[in-house]
N, CA, C and O atoms as a CHARMM CRD file, in Angstrom:
* protein
*
  320
    1    1 MET  N     -2.25600  -2.89600  12.19100 PROA 1      0.00000
    2    1 MET  CA    -2.28600  -2.26100  11.00000 PROA 1      0.00000
    3    1 MET  C     -3.04700  -0.68400  11.22200 PROA 1      0.00000
    4    1 MET  O     -4.17500  -0.67100  11.71500 PROA 1      0.00000
    5    2 THR  N     -2.51800   0.34800  10.91700 PROA 2      0.00000
    6    2 THR  CA    -2.54800   1.69100  11.78500 PROA 2      0.00000
    7    2 THR  C     -3.81200   2.32000  10.67100 PROA 2      0.00000
    8    2 THR  O     -4.03500   2.02300   9.49700 PROA 2      0.00000
    9    3 ARG  N     -4.43500   3.20800  11.50900 PROA 3      0.00000
   10    3 ARG  CA    -5.34200   4.02100  10.75700 PROA 3      0.00000
   11    3 ARG  C     -4.45500   4.63400   9.47800 PROA 3      0.00000
   12    3 ARG  O     -4.87900   4.59900   8.32300 PROA 3      0.00000
   13    4 GLN  N     -3.52600   5.04100   9.74900 PROA 4      0.00000
   14    4 GLN  CA    -3.06700   6.06400   8.11000 PROA 4      0.00000
   15    4 GLN  C     -2.74300   4.97100   7.28700 PROA 4      0.00000
   16    4 GLN  O     -2.93500   5.14500   6.08400 PROA 4      0.00000
   17    5 GLU  N     -2.18800   3.62500   7.73900 PROA 5      0.00000
   18    5 GLU  CA    -1.89800   2.71000   6.89400 PROA 5      0.00000
   19    5 GLU  C     -3.18100   2.28200   5.91600 PROA 5      0.00000
   20    5 GLU  O     -3.06000   2.04800   4.71300 PROA 5      0.00000
   21    6 ILE  N     -4.46400   2.22400   6.68200 PROA 6      0.00000
   22    6 ILE  CA    -5.92400   1.65500   6.12100 PROA 6      0.00000
   23    6 ILE  C     -6.30800   2.98300   5.13600 PROA 6      0.00000
   24    6 ILE  O     -6.64400   2.75200   3.97400 PROA 6      0.00000
   25    7 GLU  N     -6.26500   3.99000   5.49300 PROA 7      0.00000
   26    7 GLU  CA    -6.41500   5.12200   4.79500 PROA 7      0.00000
   27    7 GLU  C     -5.50200   5.06800   3.28200 PROA 7      0.00000
   28    7 GLU  O     -6.06800   5.26000   2.20500 PROA 7      0.00000
   29    8 GLU  N     -4.18200   4.81100   3.37700 PROA 8      0.00000
   30    8 GLU  CA    -3.42000   4.83400   2.17100 PROA 8      0.00000
   31    8 GLU  C     -3.56700   3.91900   1.48300 PROA 8      0.00000
   32    8 GLU  O     -3.39100   4.24000   0.30800 PROA 8      0.00000
   33    9 LYS  N     -3.87100   2.64000   1.64700 PROA 9      0.00000
   34    9 LYS  CA    -4.23100   1.46700   0.92800 PROA 9      0.00000
   35    9 LYS  C     -5.64100   1.54700   0.20500 PROA 9      0.00000
   36    9 LYS  O     -5.85500   1.01200  -0.88300 PROA 9      0.00000
   37   10 VAL  N     -6.65100   2.32600   0.98000 PROA 10     0.00000
   38   10 VAL  CA    -7.95900   2.81500   0.31300 PROA 10     0.00000
   39   10 VAL  C     -7.69400   3.77300  -0.56100 PROA 10     0.00000
   40   10 VAL  O     -8.08100   3.61700  -1.71900 PROA 10     0.00000
   41   11 ARG  N     -7.02200   4.89100  -0.21100 PROA 11     0.00000
   42   11 ARG  CA    -6.73800   5.88700  -1.47100 PROA 11     0.00000
   43   11 ARG  C     -6.34800   5.19300  -2.74700 PROA 11     0.00000
   44   11 ARG  O     -6.96700   5.28600  -3.80700 PROA 11     0.00000
   45   12 ASN  N     -5.12100   4.40100  -2.51200 PROA 12     0.00000
   46   12 ASN  CA    -4.48600   3.87900  -3.92200 PROA 12     0.00000
   47   12 ASN  C     -5.57600   3.23700  -4.79200 PROA 12     0.00000
   48   12 ASN  O     -5.75300   3.46300  -5.98900 PROA 12     0.00000
   49   13 PHE  N     -6.39200   2.26900  -3.88500 PROA 13     0.00000
   50   13 PHE  CA    -7.33600   1.39000  -5.01400 PROA 13     0.00000
   51   13 PHE  C     -8.20200   2.52300  -5.22100 PROA 13     0.00000
   52   13 PHE  O     -8.61300   2.45000  -6.37900 PROA 13     0.00000
   53   14 LEU  N     -8.66600   3.52700  -4.64300 PROA 14     0.00000
   54   14 LEU  CA    -9.83200   4.23500  -5.26000 PROA 14     0.00000
   55   14 LEU  C     -9.33300   4.97500  -6.37500 PROA 14     0.00000
   56   14 LEU  O    -10.10500   5.16900  -7.31400 PROA 14     0.00000
   57   15 ILE  N     -8.27900   5.37600  -6.41900 PROA 15     0.00000
   58   15 ILE  CA    -7.51300   6.28700  -7.54800 PROA 15     0.00000
   59   15 ILE  C     -6.91300   5.20800  -8.64900 PROA 15     0.00000
   60   15 ILE  O     -6.96500   5.54300  -9.83200 PROA 15     0.00000
   61   16 GLU  N     -6.36100   3.96000  -8.31200 PROA 16     0.00000
   62   16 GLU  CA    -5.98800   3.09300  -9.13900 PROA 16     0.00000
   63   16 GLU  C     -7.07300   2.31800  -9.94100 PROA 16     0.00000
   64   16 GLU  O     -7.41500   2.41600 -11.11900 PROA 16     0.00000
   65   17 ASP  N     -7.48300   1.55600  -8.98300 PROA 17     0.00000
   66   17 ASP  CA    -8.47700   0.51200  -9.57200 PROA 17     0.00000
   67   17 ASP  C     -9.93800   0.95800  -9.92900 PROA 17     0.00000
   68   17 ASP  O    -10.61600   0.44900 -10.82100 PROA 17     0.00000
   69   18 LEU  N    -10.31900   1.96500  -9.11700 PROA 18     0.00000
   70   18 LEU  CA   -11.81600   2.55700  -9.40600 PROA 18     0.00000
   71   18 LEU  C    -11.61000   3.93500 -10.46100 PROA 18     0.00000
   72   18 LEU  O    -12.62900   4.35600 -11.00900 PROA 18     0.00000
   73   19 GLU  N    -10.72500   4.39900 -10.64700 PROA 19     0.00000
   74   19 GLU  CA   -10.19300   5.80700 -11.12500 PROA 19     0.00000
   75   19 GLU  C    -10.85700   6.84500 -10.73400 PROA 19     0.00000
   76   19 GLU  O    -11.24500   7.64200 -11.58800 PROA 19     0.00000
   77   20 ILE  N    -11.09700   7.03500  -9.53700 PROA 20     0.00000
   78   20 ILE  CA   -11.81600   7.94400  -8.95500 PROA 20     0.00000
   79   20 ILE  C    -10.58200   9.16000  -8.98900 PROA 20     0.00000
   80   20 ILE  O     -9.38000   8.90000  -8.93900 PROA 20     0.00000
   81   21 GLU  N    -11.14300  10.48700  -9.08200 PROA 21     0.00000
   82   21 GLU  CA   -10.14100  11.77400  -9.37700 PROA 21     0.00000
   83   21 GLU  C     -9.74700  11.80800  -7.86800 PROA 21     0.00000
   84   21 GLU  O    -10.59600  11.67100  -6.98700 PROA 21     0.00000
   85   22 GLU  N     -8.31400  12.01400  -7.58800 PROA 22     0.00000
   86   22 GLU  CA    -7.93500  12.31700  -6.18000 PROA 22     0.00000
   87   22 GLU  C     -8.48700  13.52000  -5.36800 PROA 22     0.00000
   88   22 GLU  O     -8.36100  13.53600  -4.14400 PROA 22     0.00000
   89   23 ASP  N     -9.08900  14.51400  -6.03500 PROA 23     0.00000
   90   23 ASP  CA    -9.75200  15.49100  -5.27700 PROA 23     0.00000
   91   23 ASP  C    -11.38900  15.13000  -4.78900 PROA 23     0.00000
   92   23 ASP  O    -12.17500  15.85600  -4.18000 PROA 23     0.00000
   93   24 LYS  N    -11.53600  14.02600  -5.19400 PROA 24     0.00000
   94   24 LYS  CA   -12.97300  13.75000  -4.85900 PROA 24     0.00000
   95   24 LYS  C    -12.77600  13.05800  -3.38300 PROA 24     0.00000
   96   24 LYS  O    -13.67400  13.05700  -2.54100 PROA 24     0.00000
   97   25 ILE  N    -11.64800  12.54600  -3.20800 PROA 25     0.00000
   98   25 ILE  CA   -11.30500  11.33800  -1.94300 PROA 25     0.00000
   99   25 ILE  C    -10.95000  12.40300  -0.65700 PROA 25     0.00000
  100   25 ILE  O     -9.92200  13.07000  -0.53600 PROA 25     0.00000
  101   26 ALA  N    -12.07800  12.35600   0.23000 PROA 26     0.00000
  102   26 ALA  CA   -11.88200  13.38400   1.55000 PROA 26     0.00000
  103   26 ALA  C    -12.87100  12.43900   2.48200 PROA 26     0.00000
  104   26 ALA  O    -13.98600  12.14200   2.05200 PROA 26     0.00000
  105   27 PRO  N    -12.48400  12.04500   3.59100 PROA 27     0.00000
  106   27 PRO  CA   -13.09800  11.83200   4.61400 PROA 27     0.00000
  107   27 PRO  C    -14.68800  11.76200   4.75700 PROA 27     0.00000
  108   27 PRO  O    -15.32900  10.77200   5.11000 PROA 27     0.00000
  109   28 GLU  N    -15.17600  12.98000   4.42000 PROA 28     0.00000
  110   28 GLU  CA   -16.44600  13.31600   4.66800 PROA 28     0.00000
  111   28 GLU  C    -17.27800  13.25900   3.39000 PROA 28     0.00000
  112   28 GLU  O    -18.45000  13.63300   3.34000 PROA 28     0.00000
  113   29 ALA  N    -16.49400  12.69400   2.21500 PROA 29     0.00000
  114   29 ALA  CA   -17.14900  12.35200   1.07100 PROA 29     0.00000
  115   29 ALA  C    -17.84000  11.09700   1.07100 PROA 29     0.00000
  116   29 ALA  O    -17.43100  10.04900   1.57100 PROA 29     0.00000
  117   30 THR  N    -19.22700  11.34600   0.29800 PROA 30     0.00000
  118   30 THR  CA   -19.99300  10.13100   0.27400 PROA 30     0.00000
  119   30 THR  C    -19.60100   9.39600  -0.79700 PROA 30     0.00000
  120   30 THR  O    -19.22800   9.97600  -1.81700 PROA 30     0.00000
  121   31 LEU  N    -19.63500   7.77800  -0.70600 PROA 31     0.00000
  122   31 LEU  CA   -19.22000   7.12700  -1.59600 PROA 31     0.00000
  123   31 LEU  C    -19.89700   7.07000  -2.82800 PROA 31     0.00000
  124   31 LEU  O    -19.33100   6.96700  -3.91600 PROA 31     0.00000
  125   32 LYS  N    -21.48900   7.15800  -2.59700 PROA 32     0.00000
  126   32 LYS  CA   -22.28700   7.10600  -3.88100 PROA 32     0.00000
  127   32 LYS  C    -22.63700   8.70900  -4.59600 PROA 32     0.00000
  128   32 LYS  O    -22.74200   8.95900  -5.79600 PROA 32     0.00000
  129   33 GLU  N    -22.75500   9.54100  -3.58500 PROA 33     0.00000
  130   33 GLU  CA   -23.02500  10.63900  -4.50900 PROA 33     0.00000
  131   33 GLU  C    -21.60200  11.33500  -5.11700 PROA 33     0.00000
  132   33 GLU  O    -21.29600  11.37100  -6.30900 PROA 33     0.00000
  133   34 ASP  N    -20.75300  11.91800  -3.90100 PROA 34     0.00000
  134   34 ASP  CA   -19.52600  12.54300  -4.06900 PROA 34     0.00000
  135   34 ASP  C    -18.64100  11.66700  -4.91700 PROA 34     0.00000
  136   34 ASP  O    -18.01300  12.08900  -5.88800 PROA 34     0.00000
  137   35 MET  N    -18.63200  10.49700  -4.51600 PROA 35     0.00000
  138   35 MET  CA   -17.29700   9.91700  -5.35700 PROA 35     0.00000
  139   35 MET  C    -17.83900   9.10200  -6.62900 PROA 35     0.00000
  140   35 MET  O    -17.09600   8.84800  -7.57700 PROA 35     0.00000
  141   36 GLY  N    -19.10400   8.73400  -6.58700 PROA 36     0.00000
  142   36 GLY  CA   -19.63000   8.31800  -7.98500 PROA 36     0.00000
  143   36 GLY  C    -19.57700   6.47700  -7.79400 PROA 36     0.00000
  144   36 GLY  O    -19.64600   5.77900  -8.80500 PROA 36     0.00000
  145   37 ILE  N    -19.46900   5.94000  -6.61300 PROA 37     0.00000
  146   37 ILE  CA   -19.12300   4.73600  -6.90300 PROA 37     0.00000
  147   37 ILE  C    -20.66900   4.07800  -6.72800 PROA 37     0.00000
  148   37 ILE  O    -21.49400   4.30800  -5.84500 PROA 37     0.00000
  149   38 ASP  N    -20.77800   2.99900  -8.12000 PROA 38     0.00000
  150   38 ASP  CA   -22.14400   2.45100  -7.91500 PROA 38     0.00000
  151   38 ASP  C    -21.83300   0.95200  -7.31600 PROA 38     0.00000
  152   38 ASP  O    -20.91700   0.63300  -6.55700 PROA 38     0.00000
  153   39 SER  N    -23.00200   0.01300  -7.95500 PROA 39     0.00000
  154   39 SER  CA   -23.06900  -1.01000  -7.43900 PROA 39     0.00000
  155   39 SER  C    -22.04200  -2.00400  -7.65400 PROA 39     0.00000
  156   39 SER  O    -21.56400  -2.86200  -6.91300 PROA 39     0.00000
  157   40 LEU  N    -21.77200  -1.59600  -9.13400 PROA 40     0.00000
  158   40 LEU  CA   -20.44600  -2.65600  -9.89100 PROA 40     0.00000
  159   40 LEU  C    -18.99200  -2.21900  -9.35400 PROA 40     0.00000
  160   40 LEU  O    -17.95700  -2.86900  -9.50300 PROA 40     0.00000
  161   41 ASP  N    -19.11300  -1.13700  -8.78100 PROA 41     0.00000
  162   41 ASP  CA   -17.62500  -0.64800  -7.89400 PROA 41     0.00000
  163   41 ASP  C    -17.64100  -1.14300  -6.61000 PROA 41     0.00000
  164   41 ASP  O    -16.62500  -1.25100  -5.92300 PROA 41     0.00000
  165   42 PHE  N    -18.96200  -1.50700  -6.18600 PROA 42     0.00000
  166   42 PHE  CA   -18.78700  -2.07800  -4.77600 PROA 42     0.00000
  167   42 PHE  C    -18.41600  -3.63000  -4.85900 PROA 42     0.00000
  168   42 PHE  O    -17.83300  -4.13200  -3.89800 PROA 42     0.00000
  169   43 VAL  N    -18.77100  -4.49100  -6.09900 PROA 43     0.00000
  170   43 VAL  CA   -18.12500  -5.61400  -6.34000 PROA 43     0.00000
  171   43 VAL  C    -16.58800  -5.49900  -6.25700 PROA 43     0.00000
  172   43 VAL  O    -15.90800  -6.38600  -5.74100 PROA 43     0.00000
  173   44 ASP  N    -16.19600  -4.65400  -6.65300 PROA 44     0.00000
  174   44 ASP  CA   -14.61900  -4.32300  -6.88800 PROA 44     0.00000
  175   44 ASP  C    -14.25400  -4.22200  -5.63900 PROA 44     0.00000
  176   44 ASP  O    -13.32600  -4.91300  -5.22000 PROA 44     0.00000
  177   45 ILE  N    -14.88400  -3.39700  -4.88500 PROA 45     0.00000
  178   45 ILE  CA   -14.25200  -3.22000  -3.47500 PROA 45     0.00000
  179   45 ILE  C    -14.26400  -4.21300  -2.56500 PROA 45     0.00000
  180   45 ILE  O    -13.54300  -4.21900  -1.56700 PROA 45     0.00000
  181   46 VAL  N    -15.04300  -5.05700  -2.85100 PROA 46     0.00000
  182   46 VAL  CA   -15.47500  -6.35100  -2.12400 PROA 46     0.00000
  183   46 VAL  C    -13.98600  -7.18400  -2.44500 PROA 46     0.00000
  184   46 VAL  O    -13.32300  -7.74900  -1.57500 PROA 46     0.00000
  185   47 VAL  N    -13.71200  -7.13100  -3.58800 PROA 47     0.00000
  186   47 VAL  CA   -12.54300  -8.11400  -3.93100 PROA 47     0.00000
  187   47 VAL  C    -11.23300  -7.54000  -3.29000 PROA 47     0.00000
  188   47 VAL  O    -10.53800  -8.13100  -2.46400 PROA 47     0.00000
  189   48 ILE  N    -11.02300  -6.35600  -3.77900 PROA 48     0.00000
  190   48 ILE  CA    -9.87600  -5.31100  -3.27000 PROA 48     0.00000
  191   48 ILE  C     -9.87800  -5.53800  -1.90000 PROA 48     0.00000
  192   48 ILE  O     -8.88900  -6.14100  -1.48200 PROA 48     0.00000
  193   49 VAL  N    -10.91700  -5.14400  -0.90300 PROA 49     0.00000
  194   49 VAL  CA   -10.84200  -4.98300   0.39500 PROA 49     0.00000
  195   49 VAL  C    -10.04400  -6.56200   0.84800 PROA 49     0.00000
  196   49 VAL  O     -9.02200  -6.66200   1.52700 PROA 49     0.00000
  197   50 GLU  N    -10.99000  -7.89800   0.14400 PROA 50     0.00000
  198   50 GLU  CA   -10.15400  -9.21700   0.71600 PROA 50     0.00000
  199   50 GLU  C     -8.67700  -9.47900   0.26400 PROA 50     0.00000
  200   50 GLU  O     -7.77200 -10.13700   0.77700 PROA 50     0.00000
  201   51 LYS  N     -8.73800  -8.90000  -0.62000 PROA 51     0.00000
  202   51 LYS  CA    -6.96100  -8.82900  -1.27800 PROA 51     0.00000
  203   51 LYS  C     -6.12100  -8.32000  -0.32600 PROA 51     0.00000
  204   51 LYS  O     -5.08700  -8.91800  -0.02400 PROA 51     0.00000
  205   52 ASN  N     -6.46100  -7.22700   0.21200 PROA 52     0.00000
  206   52 ASN  CA    -5.66000  -6.01800   0.83100 PROA 52     0.00000
  207   52 ASN  C     -5.57200  -6.13700   2.26600 PROA 52     0.00000
  208   52 ASN  O     -4.55800  -5.83600   2.89400 PROA 52     0.00000
  209   53 PHE  N     -6.90000  -6.68500   2.91400 PROA 53     0.00000
  210   53 PHE  CA    -7.10700  -6.55100   4.15400 PROA 53     0.00000
  211   53 PHE  C     -7.29800  -7.75200   4.54700 PROA 53     0.00000
  212   53 PHE  O     -6.80100  -7.75900   5.67300 PROA 53     0.00000
  213   54 GLY  N     -7.82400  -9.08400   4.27400 PROA 54     0.00000
  214   54 GLY  CA    -7.92300 -10.35500   4.57400 PROA 54     0.00000
  215   54 GLY  C     -9.07400 -10.42000   4.93400 PROA 54     0.00000
  216   54 GLY  O     -9.05600 -11.48000   5.55900 PROA 54     0.00000
  217   55 PHE  N    -10.33800  -9.95000   5.00800 PROA 55     0.00000
  218   55 PHE  CA   -11.62200 -10.35300   5.32200 PROA 55     0.00000
  219   55 PHE  C    -12.86900  -9.85600   4.39200 PROA 55     0.00000
  220   55 PHE  O    -12.84300  -8.76900   3.81500 PROA 55     0.00000
  221   56 LYS  N    -13.85000 -10.67200   4.31700 PROA 56     0.00000
  222   56 LYS  CA   -14.71600 -10.44900   3.57200 PROA 56     0.00000
  223   56 LYS  C    -15.83300  -9.47300   4.08000 PROA 56     0.00000
  224   56 LYS  O    -16.28700  -9.55600   5.22200 PROA 56     0.00000
  225   57 ILE  N    -16.25700  -8.52400   3.14700 PROA 57     0.00000
  226   57 ILE  CA   -17.12700  -7.22600   3.55500 PROA 57     0.00000
  227   57 ILE  C    -18.77000  -8.24400   3.33600 PROA 57     0.00000
  228   57 ILE  O    -19.11900  -8.90600   2.35800 PROA 57     0.00000
  229   58 LYS  N    -19.51600  -8.00700   4.70200 PROA 58     0.00000
  230   58 LYS  CA   -20.89300  -8.56100   4.42100 PROA 58     0.00000
  231   58 LYS  C    -21.48200  -7.57300   3.91200 PROA 58     0.00000
  232   58 LYS  O    -21.15600  -6.51900   4.45700 PROA 58     0.00000
  233   59 PRO  N    -22.19600  -7.47100   3.11600 PROA 59     0.00000
  234   59 PRO  CA   -23.27400  -6.25600   2.51300 PROA 59     0.00000
  235   59 PRO  C    -24.10300  -6.04300   3.76300 PROA 59     0.00000
  236   59 PRO  O    -24.37300  -4.86400   3.99100 PROA 59     0.00000
  237   60 GLU  N    -24.51800  -6.85600   4.53600 PROA 60     0.00000
  238   60 GLU  CA   -25.53200  -5.97700   5.69700 PROA 60     0.00000
  239   60 GLU  C    -24.72400  -5.10200   6.45100 PROA 60     0.00000
  240   60 GLU  O    -25.34400  -4.24300   7.07700 PROA 60     0.00000
  241   61 GLU  N    -23.44800  -5.10300   6.55200 PROA 61     0.00000
  242   61 GLU  CA   -22.73400  -4.58700   7.52000 PROA 61     0.00000
  243   61 GLU  C    -22.01000  -3.05300   6.78300 PROA 61     0.00000
  244   61 GLU  O    -21.45300  -2.12700   7.37200 PROA 61     0.00000
  245   62 MET  N    -22.27700  -3.23200   5.29400 PROA 62     0.00000
  246   62 MET  CA   -21.81000  -1.91400   4.65400 PROA 62     0.00000
  247   62 MET  C    -23.31500  -1.21600   4.55500 PROA 62     0.00000
  248   62 MET  O    -23.19900  -0.34200   3.69600 PROA 62     0.00000
  249   63 ALA  N    -24.37900  -1.21900   4.95000 PROA 63     0.00000
  250   63 ALA  CA   -25.74300  -0.48900   4.91900 PROA 63     0.00000
  251   63 ALA  C    -25.33300   0.63900   5.83400 PROA 63     0.00000
  252   63 ALA  O    -25.87000   1.72900   5.63800 PROA 63     0.00000
  253   64 SER  N    -24.57200   0.53700   6.67500 PROA 64     0.00000
  254   64 SER  CA   -24.27300   2.13300   7.54300 PROA 64     0.00000
  255   64 SER  C    -23.10200   2.68600   7.23700 PROA 64     0.00000
  256   64 SER  O    -22.44100   3.32000   8.06000 PROA 64     0.00000
  257   65 VAL  N    -22.73700   2.48400   5.98200 PROA 65     0.00000
  258   65 VAL  CA   -21.50600   3.25700   5.35400 PROA 65     0.00000
  259   65 VAL  C    -21.75400   4.07900   4.33300 PROA 65     0.00000
  260   65 VAL  O    -21.85700   3.62700   3.19300 PROA 65     0.00000
  261   66 ALA  N    -21.87900   5.34400   4.59100 PROA 66     0.00000
  262   66 ALA  CA   -22.07300   6.35400   3.84200 PROA 66     0.00000
  263   66 ALA  C    -21.16000   7.19000   3.16900 PROA 66     0.00000
  264   66 ALA  O    -21.25500   7.44900   1.96900 PROA 66     0.00000
  265   67 THR  N    -19.92400   7.79000   4.21200 PROA 67     0.00000
  266   67 THR  CA   -19.03700   8.38500   3.78100 PROA 67     0.00000
  267   67 THR  C    -17.54700   7.78100   3.86000 PROA 67     0.00000
  268   67 THR  O    -17.16700   7.28400   4.92100 PROA 67     0.00000
  269   68 LEU  N    -16.97500   7.81000   3.09600 PROA 68     0.00000
  270   68 LEU  CA   -15.32000   7.51500   3.36300 PROA 68     0.00000
  271   68 LEU  C    -14.82600   7.47900   4.67700 PROA 68     0.00000
  272   68 LEU  O    -13.91600   6.65500   4.76300 PROA 68     0.00000
  273   69 ALA  N    -15.07300   8.05500   5.74200 PROA 69     0.00000
  274   69 ALA  CA   -15.04700   8.26300   7.19400 PROA 69     0.00000
  275   69 ALA  C    -15.34100   6.67300   7.88400 PROA 69     0.00000
  276   69 ALA  O    -14.68200   5.84500   8.51300 PROA 69     0.00000
  277   70 ASP  N    -16.54100   6.78100   7.43000 PROA 70     0.00000
  278   70 ASP  CA   -17.46000   5.17100   7.95400 PROA 70     0.00000
  279   70 ASP  C    -16.71900   4.14100   7.24900 PROA 70     0.00000
  280   70 ASP  O    -16.54100   3.16000   7.97100 PROA 70     0.00000
  281   71 PHE  N    -16.27600   4.03900   6.20300 PROA 71     0.00000
  282   71 PHE  CA   -15.51200   3.00400   5.70800 PROA 71     0.00000
  283   71 PHE  C    -14.26400   2.84500   5.77700 PROA 71     0.00000
  284   71 PHE  O    -13.84500   1.77800   5.32900 PROA 71     0.00000
  285   72 TYR  N    -13.27300   3.81000   6.33800 PROA 72     0.00000
  286   72 TYR  CA   -12.19000   3.63800   7.02700 PROA 72     0.00000
  287   72 TYR  C    -12.61200   3.11900   8.40000 PROA 72     0.00000
  288   72 TYR  O    -12.04600   2.15200   8.90800 PROA 72     0.00000
  289   73 ASP  N    -13.55500   3.73700   8.96100 PROA 73     0.00000
  290   73 ASP  CA   -13.84800   2.94400  10.52400 PROA 73     0.00000
  291   73 ASP  C    -14.33000   1.32200  10.34900 PROA 73     0.00000
  292   73 ASP  O    -13.97200   0.48300  11.17600 PROA 73     0.00000
  293   74 TYR  N    -14.93100   1.07600   9.52500 PROA 74     0.00000
  294   74 TYR  CA   -15.46100  -0.24600   9.07400 PROA 74     0.00000
  295   74 TYR  C    -14.13500  -1.13800   8.85700 PROA 74     0.00000
  296   74 TYR  O    -14.14600  -2.15700   9.54700 PROA 74     0.00000
  297   75 ILE  N    -12.95800  -0.96500   8.01900 PROA 75     0.00000
  298   75 ILE  CA   -12.18100  -1.44400   7.61300 PROA 75     0.00000
  299   75 ILE  C    -11.15300  -1.62700   9.07700 PROA 75     0.00000
  300   75 ILE  O    -10.50800  -2.65400   9.28900 PROA 75     0.00000
  301   76 GLU  N    -11.15800  -0.52000   9.93100 PROA 76     0.00000
  302   76 GLU  CA   -10.63000  -0.65100  11.04900 PROA 76     0.00000
  303   76 GLU  C    -11.08300  -1.64900  11.92600 PROA 76     0.00000
  304   76 GLU  O    -10.41200  -2.63700  12.22700 PROA 76     0.00000
  305   77 SER  N    -12.20100  -1.40900  12.33500 PROA 77     0.00000
  306   77 SER  CA   -12.89200  -2.47700  13.25000 PROA 77     0.00000
  307   77 SER  C    -12.96100  -4.20900  12.93100 PROA 77     0.00000
  308   77 SER  O    -13.27300  -5.11800  13.70000 PROA 77     0.00000
  309   78 LYS  N    -12.51900  -4.25800  11.41000 PROA 78     0.00000
  310   78 LYS  CA   -12.41900  -5.62400  11.04600 PROA 78     0.00000
  311   78 LYS  C    -10.61100  -5.93400  11.13600 PROA 78     0.00000
  312   78 LYS  O    -10.22300  -7.03800  11.51900 PROA 78     0.00000
  313   79 VAL  N     -9.85600  -5.10500  10.83900 PROA 79     0.00000
  314   79 VAL  CA    -8.24900  -5.59400  11.13800 PROA 79     0.00000
  315   79 VAL  C     -7.68700  -5.32300  12.56400 PROA 79     0.00000
  316   79 VAL  O     -6.62600  -5.83700  12.91700 PROA 79     0.00000
  317   80 ALA  N     -8.58700  -4.31400  13.57500 PROA 80     0.00000
  318   80 ALA  CA    -7.67300  -4.28200  14.82600 PROA 80     0.00000
  319   80 ALA  C     -7.63700  -5.43300  15.49800 PROA 80     0.00000
  320   80 ALA  O     -6.94700  -5.53500  16.51200 PROA 80     0.00000
């Protein structure tokens, strides 16, 4: 799966499933502060990522993920 495919899938579920405004979705956007993703949203993200990318997110691995670009990098490292 290419980086572009990963970004497209993530963008789609952020807009459709988490109802995040499209103009807030940018690689440098922070997940919590800029995009307003809270702990309940993270539970949804875990389920969505497992369904779309085929791996389980480990909470300790998400500790270093602050921005959307970090999240793309994390997913890319798991599916590569």
